[in-house]
N, C-alpha and C positions, 0 to 999 in steps of 0.2 A: 449499652454494650452489645445487645443483640443486633441493632441496626448497623453498628460499626462492623460487626463480624460479617453481616450481609454484604457490605461494601467490599470488604477484603476478599470474601469468597468470589464475588462477581469479578473483581479485578484479576484474581489469580486464575479463575476459570477461563476468562478471556485470554490471558497471557498464555496459558498452556495450549489452548486451541490455536492461537495465533502463531505459536512457536513451532508448529508442525511444518517441517521444511519440504513442502511439496515438490519444489523444483529439483532438489537433491534426490528425493525418493523416486520421482518419475524418471529422471535420466538414468539413475542406477538400475531401475527395473527394466528400462529399455536397452540395457547393455552398453550405455554410452559413458560409463564411468562416473567420476566425481565432477559435477559441473563447476565446482570451486577451483578446478585446475585449468579452466579455460577462460578466455576473455577477461572480464573484470574480476572474476573470482566470486561473483555475486550468485545468490541462490534464486534470484527472481526471474520472471519470464523473459526479460530483455536478454539476459545472459544465456538462458536456455535456448533462445532463438539462435545464438551463435553456434549451437551444435549443428545447425542446418535443418533441424526438424521443427517445422512450423506447428505441427499438430501438438507436439510436446510443449511448445511454448504457449500455445493457446490453452492447453489443459492446465498448465502451471498458473497462468493468469486467472483463469476461472476459479481454480481451487483456492488460490491465495486471496481472491476477492471473497469467495463464499465463506471462508473461515471467519472473516470479519462480520459478514451478514449473520451467520449462524450464532456467533457469540452475542450479538445484539438481540436477536429475536428470542433466543432461549432465556437470556437473563431478564429481558424486558417483560417476559411472562410473569415474573415475580414483582418487578418494580421498574418504572421508567428510568429511575436513577441507576438501577443495576445495569440496565441496557447501555447507558452512557459509559459506565465504568468498564463493563465487559468489552465494549467496542474499543475503548482506549487500550485496554489490556491486550486485546488481539493485535492491535497495531504495534504495540511495544514488543509483543512476543515475536512478531515477524521480523522486526528490526534487530532484536537482541535475543535470539533463541538460546536457551540455556544449554540445549543439546549440542550446539555448534560453537561453544566458547563465546556466546553473545555476539557472534558475527553473522548477521542475517542480510536481508534485502534492503531496498531503499524505501519500501513501504507504500508505493503508489497503488498497487492492486488491492492491498488490504484496506488502505484508506478509502478506495472506491466501494469496497464491500461494506465497510462501516457506514459510509454515506448512504448506500442503498438501504440499509437497515434502519437508519435514523431519520433520513430526510431525502427520499428518492429524487425530489425535484433538484436537489443540489447535484446529484449525479448527472442529470441532464445538462446542467450548467457546465459541469466539468467537461462533459463530452463535447459540447459545442465549442468551448474555448480551446480544448485540446485539438480538435479537428481543424479549427480555423488557423491556429498557430502552426500546426504541423503542415498544413497546406501552403501557408505563406512562407515559412522559413525552413521547413524540412528537418527540423531538429526535434526529436522525441523528448529530450530532456527539457528543452526550452518550453515546449508545449505543456508538459506536465507541471513545470514551475509556474507558468502563467495561470494555468487552471487552479493550482493550489493557492494562488494569491486571490483569485476572483471568488472562489467558492465561499470562504468565510464572510465576505462582503455580501454576497447574495443571500447567505443563510441569515445574516443579521436582519435583512429585510423580510425574508419569507418564513423564518423558523423561530425557535425560542432562543433567548440569550445563552442558555446553557449549551445548546447544540452549536450555535455560532462560535461560542468561546472555545468549545472542545476542538472544533475544526481550525480555529485560528492557531491553537497550540500545535495540532497535528501538522498543519501546513508549515509552520515554522520549523518543525523537526524534519519534514520532507525537504525543505530548502537546505537545511544544514547537511543532511545526508547526501545532497547533490552538489556539495561544494566543489568536488573535483570536476564535475560536469560544468559548473559555472566558470571555473578557471579555464577549462578548455574552450568554452564558448567565447570568453573574453580574448583568448589567444588565437581564436579562429581555427582550432585543431579538433573541435568536436565532430564526431562522425555524423553524417546526415542520414536520414531515413532512406533506405534503398541503396546506399553507397556500398560498393564492394571493397573488401580488404580492411 
């Protein structure tokens, strides 16, 4: 019973940390209003960038990533398994924050933060794949999707089955959350990196 409660606490702790909507808080603090009222209506860094403020977008990206890393590192201090659960909780918290009616971001930044906390080598793989795809095709969403497919495979070779399995599940969720982007990519209407309007 005690072990089960530990798992529950780790998951809930991660969820609450992950559900902090930094994109919304930062844009409001900067006097730019509610980021959910512009662009995609998303609270993540990509939509914050649509305010035209690159600094705020970078801060959002960093904080959304670090909440995933912090959840892992704090919980892992008590148990490696707690670190896994807290990381997954942080990811879910960003996607489905209770404070915003369970409507959050697409999870890529927090995914990266959890990856940094659990298997930093996987973050390097993500970065290389993302940069290569972004350079070749100029689609941020396609680059993220490709990286999300490759990372669990790389982790299966370089890390533990538990970590690889966790990221296979998280990658699947990232892909589902990008279904609108996938539809636009197939239709040829997805916006390219650096495109105006």
